[in-house]
N, C-alpha and C positions, 0 to 999 in steps of 0.2 A: 479363498479358494475353494470352500466347500461347496459353495453354490455351483462354481464351475464343476466341479468332480460329479456332483450330482446330477447336473444338466446333461453332462457327457453319457452319464448312465442312463438316465431317461430316455433321452434322444436316440442312442443306440438300441436300448430295449424295444424302443417304438418300431424302429427299423427293421429289427430282426424278427419282430412280430409280425409285421406286415409280410415281410418277405417269407417268413414260414409258412403262414396261413396261405399265401398265393402259391408256393410251391409245392405245399402238402395237397392241396385241394384243387388247384387249377394247373398243373405242370405244364401243360402244352400251351397255355396262355403265357406263362411265364418264359417259356422258351421262344416265344415267337418275338420277345423284346429285341430291338436292336443290339448286335455286338454277340449275342449268344450263339448265333450260328456259324461263328467263326471258326468254332472248334466242335464241329459235329463227331458223333452222332447223337440224336436226340435220345435219352434214356429216361422215360417216365419213372421207373424204379430208383434211380440214382437222385431224380429232382424231388422226389417225394421224401426219400430218405434224409437228404440234405435239408429240406423243409422242416422235417421234425426235428433234426439237430438244431436247426435255427431258432425253432419254439423253444428248445431247451436253453439255448444261450440267451433268448429274450427273457425266461423266467430268471436265471441267474442274474442278468443285469438288473432286472425289475427289483428282485430282492434285496440285492446289494444298494440299490438307489433309496429302497424304503427304510432298510434297516440301518444302513450307513456303517455296517460293521467293518472295521478297518482291514481285518483279514479278508473277508469276503469281498470287499471292494477292490482291493489289490488282485485277488484271484479272478473275479470277474473280468477285470480290465485286462490282464495277462492273458486270460482265455481267448477274450477276441482278439487281442493282438496277434496271437498265434495263428488265429485264422486269416486276419485281414493282411498281415505283412506276407504270408506265403500267397495270398490271392494277389495281391500287388505285384509280387516277384513274377508270378506266372504270366499274367496278363502284361506287364511290361515287355516280355519276350514274344508275345503273340499278339500284336497289335495288327491292325487291318489298314494299312496306311492309304487303301483307295477309299477309305471314309474317315478322312483326317479328323473331322470334327467329333465324329463318335470317339476315335481313338484318344483325342485331347479330352472329352468329357469323361470317359471311362476311366483315364490316369488320374484325372483331377479328383474326381469321387473317391477313388481308391487311395489315393494320397491321403486326403482329408480323413478317410475311414482309419488310417494308421496314426496321423498326427494327432487327432483329438484324442484318442485313447491313451497315447503315448504320454501327452502331456499332462493328462489327468493323472496317470499312473506316476509320473515324477512328481506331481503335487501331492501325492499320497505319501510320498517318501521325505517331504519336507515338514519338519516338526512345527507345529502352529504355536506360536508364541502364547505364554500361559498369561492370564490377566493377574495383575499386582493384586495381592491380598489387601484389604482395605483394614487399617488399623482401628480396632473397636476398644 
């Protein structure tokens, strides 16, 4: 289970790093992605700020993956879930059904972005079995 939790932390740290760099330094290019224009207007300031926050989230997730500190791991996963769940809820109510393929893709990605960290968080709450001591 430890490998699963660490894998989730690493994958989402990398994902946040890529998005954070993209949004911070090329916000217009990021906004040109399909589905983002469903909720205009474009705001360079907002995208750059969100990119900076994503870079911070990437840092927290990466440090949690590296140190595997129990408290930091839980906090990192909870912090990511706070974003991912509210993001999913918003987009579920603002789909563009004239583009059903993109709507389904968007919901699928966002659902996985909630379920993977949630299952990793739940795994941190499960006590790991202790190895029996050998008799010497």
